BALOLUM-941505 format. One line per 3 residues: number of its first residue (from 1); their letters; for each residue z, x, y of N, C-alpha, C. Coordinates in steps of 0.05 Angstrom, whole numbers, plus 5000, padded with zeros to 4 digits. Example, Ala and Ser with C-alpha at 12.3 -4.5 7.8 and 13.67 -1.06 7.14 Angstrom:
% BALOLUM-941505
1> AS> 5156 5264 4886 5156 5246 4910 5156 5264 4934 | 5142 5257 4955 5143 5273 4979 5157 5258 5001
% end
This chain:
% BALOLUM-941505
1> MVA> 5027 5089 4708 5034 5062 4699 5062 5055 4708 | 5065 5032 4720 5091 5025 4731 5104 5004 4715 | 5130 5006 4710 5144 4986 4695 5150 4962 4712
4> MRS> 5141 4939 4703 5145 4915 4718 5167 4898 4705 | 5181 4881 4720 5200 4863 4709 5186 4842 4693 | 5200 4830 4674 5189 4809 4657 5182 4785 4674
7> IGI> 5157 4775 4672 5149 4752 4688 5138 4729 4671 | 5144 4731 4645 5138 4708 4627 5109 4708 4617 | 5092 4726 4626 5065 4728 4615 5060 4758 4611
10> RIL> 5042 4763 4592 5036 4791 4586 5015 4801 4606 | 5023 4822 4621 5005 4834 4640 5004 4864 4636 | 4982 4875 4644 4978 4904 4643 4973 4912 4672
13> VAA> 4990 4929 4683 4986 4938 4710 4971 4964 4710 | 4949 4965 4724 4934 4989 4727 4941 5003 4752 | 4955 5025 4750 4964 5040 4774 4939 5053 4787
16> AIA> 4935 5048 4812 4911 5056 4826 4916 5082 4842 | 4917 5104 4829 4921 5130 4842 4896 5147 4838 | 4886 5159 4859 4863 5177 4857 4874 5205 4859
19> VMA> 4867 5222 4840 4876 5250 4840 4854 5267 4854 | 4863 5281 4874 4844 5297 4890 4844 5326 4881 | 4822 5339 4884 4820 5368 4878 4834 5383 4900
22> PSG> 4844 5408 4893 4858 5424 4913 4843 5428 4939 | 4816 5428 4937 4800 5433 4961 4803 5410 4982 | 4815 5387 4974 4819 5365 4992 4844 5367 5008
25> VPG> 4860 5388 5004 4885 5390 5019 4880 5399 5047 | 4891 5385 5067 4886 5393 5095 4899 5419 5101 | 4890 5432 5122 4900 5458 5130 4925 5456 5146
28> NAT> 4933 5478 5159 4957 5480 5175 4955 5464 5200 | 4977 5453 5209 4978 5437 5234 4981 5455 5258 | 4973 5446 5280 4978 5460 5305 4994 5440 5322
31> AAQ> 5008 5451 5343 5025 5435 5359 5010 5412 5373 | 4984 5416 5378 4969 5397 5394 4958 5375 5376 | 4959 5377 5350 4947 5358 5332 4965 5335 5325
34> MAT> 4954 5311 5325 4969 5287 5316 4952 5272 5297 | 4964 5261 5276 4950 5244 5257 4953 5215 5266 | 4931 5201 5268 4931 5173 5275 4931 5157 5249
37> LGG> 4953 5141 5244 4957 5127 5219 4966 5099 5223 | 4956 5081 5206 4964 5053 5205 4959 5042 5178 | 4964 5016 5175 4960 5003 5149 4931 5004 5141
40> GSG> 4925 5017 5119 4897 5021 5110 4888 5050 5111 | 4904 5068 5123 4897 5096 5124 4901 5109 5097 | 4884 5128 5090 4887 5143 5066 4907 5166 5069
43> ILL> 4925 5170 5050 4944 5191 5051 4944 5207 5025 | 4952 5232 5026 4955 5249 5002 4984 5254 4997 | 4992 5251 4972 5020 5256 4964 5020 5282 4948
46> DGR> 5037 5301 4957 5038 5328 4945 5011 5341 4944 | 4994 5334 4963 4968 5346 4966 4947 5339 4946 | 4952 5320 4928 4933 5315 4907 4929 5285 4901
49> AAC> 4950 5269 4900 4947 5240 4894 4941 5225 4919 | 4918 5211 4919 4909 5196 4943 4917 5167 4939 | 4931 5156 4959 4939 5128 4959 4934 5117 4988
52> TLT> 4942 5093 4993 4938 5080 5018 4964 5073 5032 | 4965 5078 5058 4989 5071 5074 4989 5041 5078 | 5011 5028 5073 5014 4999 5076 5017 4991 5106
55> TVG> 5034 5005 5119 5040 5000 5147 5057 5023 5158 | 5060 5024 5184 5077 5044 5196 5092 5030 5219 | 5117 5038 5222 5134 5026 5243 5159 5042 5247
58> YDT> 5180 5028 5255 5206 5041 5261 5229 5027 5246 | 5250 5042 5241 5274 5030 5229 5296 5028 5250 | 5320 5021 5242 5341 5017 5261 5349 5043 5275
61> ADR> 5345 5065 5263 5351 5091 5275 5327 5102 5291 | 5306 5085 5295 5282 5092 5310 5266 5115 5297 | 5269 5118 5271 5252 5137 5257 5225 5125 5252
64> VVG> 5204 5141 5252 5177 5132 5245 5175 5131 5215 | 5171 5106 5205 5172 5101 5176 5146 5088 5167 | 5137 5096 5143 5114 5084 5131 5120 5076 5103
67> LTA> 5102 5059 5092 5105 5049 5064 5080 5054 5048 | 5083 5059 5023 5061 5060 5004 5072 5052 4977 | 5055 5052 4956 5063 5043 4930 5082 5064 4917
70> GHC> 5102 5054 4902 5122 5071 4891 5112 5089 4868 | 5091 5080 4854 5080 5096 4832 5063 5119 4843 | 5059 5121 4869 5043 5143 4880 5057 5169 4881
73> ADI> 5084 5169 4883 5099 5194 4887 5128 5191 4881 | 5141 5213 4877 5170 5214 4874 5184 5222 4900 | 5210 5218 4901 5225 5226 4925 5221 5256 4929
76> GAT> 5217 5263 4954 5212 5291 4962 5183 5299 4963 | 5165 5282 4955 5137 5288 4956 5128 5291 4985 | 5111 5310 4991 5100 5314 5018 5078 5294 5022
79> VQA> 5073 5288 5048 5053 5268 5055 5034 5281 5076 | 5009 5277 5072 4988 5287 5090 4968 5265 5096 | 4955 5267 5119 4933 5249 5125 4909 5258 5110
82> ETQ> 4896 5239 5097 4873 5247 5079 4850 5259 5095 | 4843 5247 5117 4818 5255 5131 4824 5270 5157 | 4849 5276 5163 4855 5291 5187 4870 5317 5180
85> QIG> 4858 5339 5188 4868 5365 5180 4893 5373 5196 | 4916 5361 5188 4941 5365 5204 4962 5380 5188 | 4960 5380 5161 4981 5392 5145 5001 5370 5138
88> VIG> 5025 5379 5130 5046 5360 5122 5056 5346 5147 | 5057 5319 5145 5066 5302 5167 5089 5284 5160 | 5098 5285 5135 5120 5267 5127 5129 5273 5099
91> TVV> 5150 5259 5091 5162 5263 5064 5170 5236 5053 | 5166 5232 5027 5176 5208 5013 5206 5211 5010 | 5221 5192 5022 5250 5194 5022 5264 5174 5004
94> AVG> 5250 5153 4995 5261 5133 4977 5239 5120 4961 | 5245 5113 4937 5226 5099 4919 5241 5075 4906 | 5230 5051 4910 5241 5027 4897 5224 5021 4872
97> RNN> 5235 5029 4849 5219 5027 4824 5215 4998 4816 | 5236 4981 4820 5233 4953 4811 5211 4939 4826 | 5208 4945 4852 5188 4931 4868 5165 4950 4876
100> DFA> 5164 4973 4863 5141 4992 4865 5133 4998 4894 | 5152 5008 4910 5145 5017 4937 5158 5043 4943 | 5147 5058 4961 5158 5084 4970 5161 5084 5000
103> VIE> 5183 5095 5010 5188 5097 5038 5182 5126 5047 | 5166 5128 5068 5158 5154 5080 5171 5157 5107 | 5184 5180 5111 5194 5186 5138 5174 5206 5150
106> FDR> 5161 5198 5172 5142 5215 5185 5154 5232 5207 | 5142 5255 5211 5149 5273 5234 5137 5260 5259 | 5153 5250 5276 5143 5236 5300 5127 5254 5319
109> TKV> 5130 5280 5316 5114 5299 5333 5086 5303 5322 | 5081 5291 5297 5055 5296 5285 5040 5270 5279 | 5052 5247 5284 5039 5221 5277 5038 5203 5301
112> TPV> 5014 5191 5305 5011 5170 5325 5006 5144 5309 | 5026 5126 5308 5023 5101 5293 5005 5081 5308 | 4989 5067 5293 4971 5046 5304 4973 5021 5288
115> RQV> 4966 4998 5301 4967 4972 5288 4941 4966 5273 | 4919 4979 5282 4893 4972 5270 4879 4995 5258 | 4870 4991 5233 4853 5010 5219 4829 4995 5209
118> AQT> 4805 5002 5218 4781 4987 5211 4785 4957 5218 | 4780 4939 5199 4782 4910 5205 4811 4900 5203 | 4829 4916 5194 4857 4906 5190 4874 4911 5215
121> FIG> 4884 4889 5226 4903 4890 5248 4929 4877 5239 | 4951 4892 5242 4977 4882 5233 4993 4876 5258 | 4997 4850 5263 5012 4841 5286 5041 4835 5280
124> GLG> 5049 4837 5255 5076 4832 5247 5078 4825 5218 | 5102 4819 5208 5106 4812 5180 5104 4782 5177 | 5093 4773 5154 5089 4745 5149 5103 4735 5124
127> APP> 5105 4709 5122 5116 4696 5098 5097 4699 5074 | 5107 4696 5050 5089 4698 5026 5066 4678 5028 | 5043 4686 5018 5020 4668 5018 5024 4646 4997
130> RPG> 5007 4626 4998 5008 4604 4979 4981 4604 4963 | 4981 4593 4939 4956 4591 4924 4935 4577 4941 | 4911 4589 4942 4889 4578 4958 4886 4592 4984
133> DIV> 4907 4606 4994 4904 4621 5019 4884 4644 5015 | 4870 4651 5036 4852 4674 5036 4866 4698 5048 | 4870 4718 5032 4883 4743 5041 4862 4765 5042
136> CKN> 4869 4786 5057 4850 4809 5059 4865 4835 5053 | 4851 4855 5045 4862 4881 5037 4845 4903 5049 | 4858 4926 5056 4843 4949 5066 4852 4974 5051
139> GRT> 4836 4982 5031 4844 5005 5015 4827 5030 5022 | 4838 5054 5018 4823 5078 5025 4799 5082 5006 | 4798 5069 4983 4776 5072 4964 4755 5050 4967
142> SGF> 4764 5026 4964 4745 5003 4964 4741 4990 4992 | 4758 4999 5011 4755 4988 5038 4766 4961 5042 | 4753 4945 5060 4763 4919 5068 4749 4897 5052
145> DCG> 4765 4879 5041 4753 4855 5029 4774 4833 5029 | 4765 4808 5025 4783 4785 5025 4778 4768 5000 | 4799 4753 4992 4797 4737 4968 4818 4715 4968
148> VVW> 4815 4696 4950 4834 4674 4948 4858 4682 4932 | 4881 4672 4940 4906 4676 4924 4905 4657 4900 | 4909 4669 4876 4908 4653 4852 4935 4640 4846
151> DTH> 4956 4656 4846 4983 4646 4841 5004 4663 4853 | 5028 4652 4857 5050 4666 4869 5075 4665 4851 | 5092 4685 4855 5116 4686 4839 5139 4695 4857
154> DWW> 5163 4700 4845 5186 4705 4862 5183 4730 4879 | 5168 4749 4870 5167 4775 4885 5139 4787 4887 | 5119 4773 4874 5092 4784 4875 5072 4760 4875
157> FRS> 5047 4767 4881 5026 4747 4879 5000 4760 4870 | 4982 4744 4860 4957 4753 4849 4934 4740 4864 | 4913 4756 4869 4891 4746 4884 4865 4758 4875
160> QLC> 4843 4747 4884 4817 4757 4877 4808 4778 4898 | 4823 4799 4899 4817 4822 4916 4807 4845 4898 | 4794 4864 4910 4785 4888 4896 4807 4909 4897
163> SKP> 4813 4921 4875 4833 4943 4874 4822 4965 4856 | 4817 4988 4869 4807 5011 4854 4827 5034 4857 | 4823 5056 4841 4841 5079 4843 4841 5089 4872
166> GDS> 4865 5092 4883 4869 5101 4910 4876 5078 4929 | 4872 5053 4920 4879 5030 4937 4908 5022 4935 | 4923 5035 4917 4952 5029 4915 4965 5033 4942
169> GAP> 4982 5013 4950 4995 5014 4976 4980 5000 4998 | 4956 4992 4993 4939 4980 5014 4953 4955 5025 | 4951 4950 5051 4962 4926 5063 4946 4902 5055
172> VTL> 4961 4880 5049 4949 4854 5044 4958 4836 5066 | 4938 4825 5081 4944 4809 5105 4934 4781 5103 | 4948 4763 5117 4940 4736 5120 4937 4732 5150
175> GDR> 4913 4730 5160 4909 4731 5189 4917 4759 5199 | 4935 4760 5219 4944 4786 5229 4972 4792 5219 | 4982 4778 5199 5008 4782 5187 5007 4798 5162
178> LVG> 5023 4818 5159 5025 4833 5135 5042 4817 5115 | 5031 4810 5092 5045 4793 5073 5050 4807 5046 | 5037 4830 5041 5041 4843 5016 5031 4871 5015
181> MNI> 5038 4885 4993 5029 4912 4988 5014 4912 4961 | 4989 4920 4961 4973 4922 4937 4984 4944 4918 | 4988 4937 4893 4997 4957 4874 4978 4962 4851
184> GHV> 4956 4948 4849 4938 4952 4828 4926 4926 4818 | 4919 4924 4793 4908 4899 4783 4919 4894 4755 | 4916 4869 4746 4927 4861 4720 4904 4849 4704
187> RVT> 4909 4848 4678 4891 4833 4661 4908 4814 4645 | 4904 4788 4650 4919 4768 4635 4899 4756 4615 | 4903 4761 4589 4884 4755 4569 4873 4727 4570
190> LLD> 4890 4707 4573 4881 4680 4572 4868 4671 4598 | 4871 4686 4619 4860 4677 4645 4837 4693 4655 | 4828 4713 4639 4805 4729 4648 4781 4710 4648
193> VPI> 4766 4711 4670 4742 4694 4672 4719 4711 4682 | 4695 4707 4671 4672 4723 4679 4661 4713 4706 | 4666 4729 4727 4655 4723 4753 4644 4748 4766
196> VDS> 4625 4745 4782 4613 4768 4796 4632 4777 4818 | 4640 4802 4817 4659 4813 4837 4644 4833 4854 | 4630 4823 4874 4613 4841 4891 4629 4861 4906
199> ACG> 4654 4855 4913 4670 4874 4928 4675 4899 4913 | 4679 4896 4886 4685 4919 4869 4660 4930 4856 | 4637 4918 4862 4612 4928 4851 4610 4923 4821
202> EAA> 4623 4903 4811 4622 4897 4782 4611 4869 4778 | 4599 4864 4755 4589 4838 4749 4598 4828 4722 | 4621 4839 4713 4632 4830 4687 4657 4814 4692
205> VHD> 4680 4822 4681 4705 4808 4684 4720 4820 4707 | 4729 4802 4725 4745 4811 4748 4774 4812 4741 | 4787 4835 4745 4816 4837 4741 4830 4830 4768
208> PAV> 4844 4808 4770 4856 4801 4796 4876 4822 4805 | 4877 4826 4831 4895 4846 4843 4923 4834 4845 | 4943 4851 4844 4971 4844 4846 4983 4857 4871
211> AIE> 4998 4842 4886 5012 4852 4910 5041 4844 4909 | 5058 4862 4919 5087 4856 4922 5091 4844 4949 | 5107 4822 4950 5112 4809 4976 5126 4828 4995
214> IGV> 5117 4830 5020 5128 4849 5039 5157 4843 5045 | 5165 4817 5045 5192 4810 5050 5211 4820 5029 | 5202 4821 5004 5219 4832 4982 5224 4862 4987
217> IVG> 5203 4876 4996 5206 4905 5001 5224 4910 5024 | 5220 4896 5046 5237 4899 5070 5266 4892 5063 | 5270 4872 5047 5297 4864 5040 5311 4886 5024
220> EMD> 5297 4898 5006 5309 4920 4990 5316 4944 5008 | 5298 4950 5027 5304 4972 5045 5329 4966 5062 | 5331 4941 5071 5355 4934 5087 5381 4937 5071
223> RSG> 5380 4928 5046 5404 4930 5029 5412 4959 5023 | 5392 4977 5023 5398 5005 5017 5413 5018 5040 | 5407 5009 5065 5420 5020 5088 5411 5048 5095
226> GVG> 5390 5058 5082 5380 5085 5087 5356 5084 5105 | 5339 5105 5103 5315 5106 5119 5298 5082 5113 | 5289 5068 5133 5272 5044 5130 5288 5018 5135
229> AGF> 5315 5020 5134 5331 4995 5138 5326 4985 5166 | 5322 4958 5168 5316 4946 5194 5287 4951 5203 | 5269 4956 5183 5241 4962 5189 5228 4941 5206
232> RPL> 5214 4950 5226 5198 4933 5243 5171 4946 5247 | 5149 4931 5244 5123 4943 5249 5119 4947 5279 | 5097 4960 5286 5092 4965 5315 5090 4940 5331
% end
């Protein structure tokens, strides 16, 4: 559960982390192996918590940097590719608790960054979406789906996307622009409405997904001056 700043309405954030059994930990890496990763790839934190990579790119020091949700891991957590038997390929080097994001520094000898994972292509960073826009998400658990933006706020927005355990960190895109990071879902008592949510396989009440605006995350990284400052996607 992640502590959110006061936003004037009562919300409950459901942290979407999938805990993996020890048998899911990849084996040792070899010099010839490279993990291919991009926004939407599944990653393991400390070999057990499964979350989704938001995007991968470079910072001002030309380090290979990735992002995921901050509630997925603490500083120093090891990072592995969920479906590629490579071993440890990176480390969580910073966590922004207020905006719920984590910065990963990847070993550039073990990671091949890509712009596209399944249907998600990230061509760059975009401005915050507006109510009524159709955004899409690619999570390691629920996969790719799209939905309408319900409302926007200073640093986050809510949409009718599917968010399940493990989807934390998933990229939220508008066209080919990365506009947000999925962090889970909320239940707002007065606004819950009964609608069929085929993407999540539910037919009761849909809990709208919440995403942090990518510009807010990049801005915080820039102000820190550490790993991730000056982040640019591929």
